[in-house]
Phi, psi and omega in degrees: 000313181291328177295320181295314179299321178293317180294318179297326178290315187276325186214066184302331181289344183267359179297141183231164173300329179296332176295321178288315179301322178301321179292317180297321181297337178257015172101006175283138176280165172302324178291320176301312184299313175306314177299319181296314185292318180297315180295315177303313180291322176300314179293323177296317182297311180303314179297321179292322173300309180298311179300315181301327180267002176068030179290131179273175175290152174296152181300334187271358180264125179293148177299149180086357179288000000 
């Protein structure tokens, strides 16, 4: 699951049906896989919005987090 999320984050154009099949093979349902992809995509989207607007860290978050 984490390998797929990392691949989707780093190289979304490289995703293959075999990536989905590997998750099915270890017991993830199609709904589980959809959830994994949606959460991964949402965080990528949200981070790009924040970075694109130049939003800084909250005061309570230590640098390097």
